[in-house]
N, C-alpha and C positions, 0 to 999 in steps of 0.2 A: 443521549446524543453520541454518536460515534465521531469524535473529533479527529480530523486529519485521516480519514479512512483510506486514503491512497498513499499513506506513509510519506507525506511531504513530496509526493511525486514519484517515489520509488516504484510503486505498484502500477504506474502507467506503462512501464516497460521502455520508457524513452531515455532513462538515465543508464548509461553504460560505463562511464568512467568519471572519476572525480573532476576531470578537466571539462566535463559537460556543463559545469557550473560557472557562471560569470564570476569575476573577481569579487564582486560585492554581494554575492548570493549568500544568504543566511546559512544555508546548508553546509557551506564550507567550514563552519565552526561547530556544526552539530556532530556529536560523538558517533551517531549512527552512520554518518557519511564519511568517516575517516578511517584510513589504514585498513587493518584487519577486519574491523566492523563492516566497512564498505564491502569488502570481498565476501564476507559471510552473508550479508544482506542481499547482495547481488545474486548469490547462489540461490537464496530463498526465492527471489523474484523469478529466476529462470525456471524453477520448479513450478511456480504458479503460471508462468507463461506457457509451459507445456500443456497444462490442463486447459488453459484458455484457448489454446490452438485447437484442441480436441472439441471444445464447446463452440468453436467458431465465434469467439468474442475476444475483446481485448483483455489484458490482465486487469486493468482498472475496472472494467465491467464485471469481471469475475469476482473481484474483491468486493465491489458494491453489492452484487447479487448475493454473495455469501453473507454479508452483513444483513441484508434484507431478510434472508432466510433464518436469521437467529431469533426472530420474534417480532411481533407487531409493535412492541415497545422500543425497538431499536431504530433510530433514525440517523442515517449517515449524512454528514454535511460536508461534501467535498467542495473545496474552493476552486475557482477557475477564473482565469482572466480572459479567456477567449470563448466565443460562442460555439466553435467547433468542439471544444472539450466539454462544454455543457451538454451539447447534443450527444456526444459519445457517452457521457456519464448516464444520461437518461436511457440509453440503450441497455443498461443493466436491468431495467424492468422487463425486458424481453428474454433475459437469460434464465432458463429453467434449470434448477439444480435438483437432482435426485438425492436420495439419502446416501447413495454410493458416492456421488459427486462430493457431497458435503464431507463424508468420511475421508475421501482422498485429499481434499483440501486441508482438512484438519491434520492429516498425517504428514503432508509435505510442508505445511506451514502452521505448526501448532501454536497455540496462544503462548506468548512470551518468547517466541523463537527469535525475534529481532535482536541483533547483537548491538550492544552499546546503549548508553542512556539516551532517553528521549531528547534531553536538552543538556547544554553544558552545565557543569557543576554549579556555577554561580546562579544560574536560572532555576535549577532544581530546588534550591532553597525556598523559592517563592511560590512553587506550585504544589508542594507536598508530594509524597511518594506513595 
């Protein structure tokens, strides 16, 4: 199961600054959304957005299509609170990725490229690394 396949919303392309988060938003305390990590991860998202634009899909759809292309045993489980995002996410099924597309995505956003820990230190102790 691919948990949080949209990077806690980062890969939707909707998050542009730290101020986009409400004061009580969990992501304000997440290392991946703070300071230099935020800037580095936003740069990664911009590279994914460029490929998504070429493929005429959203960055989130591209991310989900990439996951689906990793094998039949990979199941992304994006969470959503709104029907429109559910419908957008299912659009990933229509995104066809060639070997060259997959290579380019892996090149601009290689595995492990996200800056910062997934959770704050106190939470990392309970999830294993």
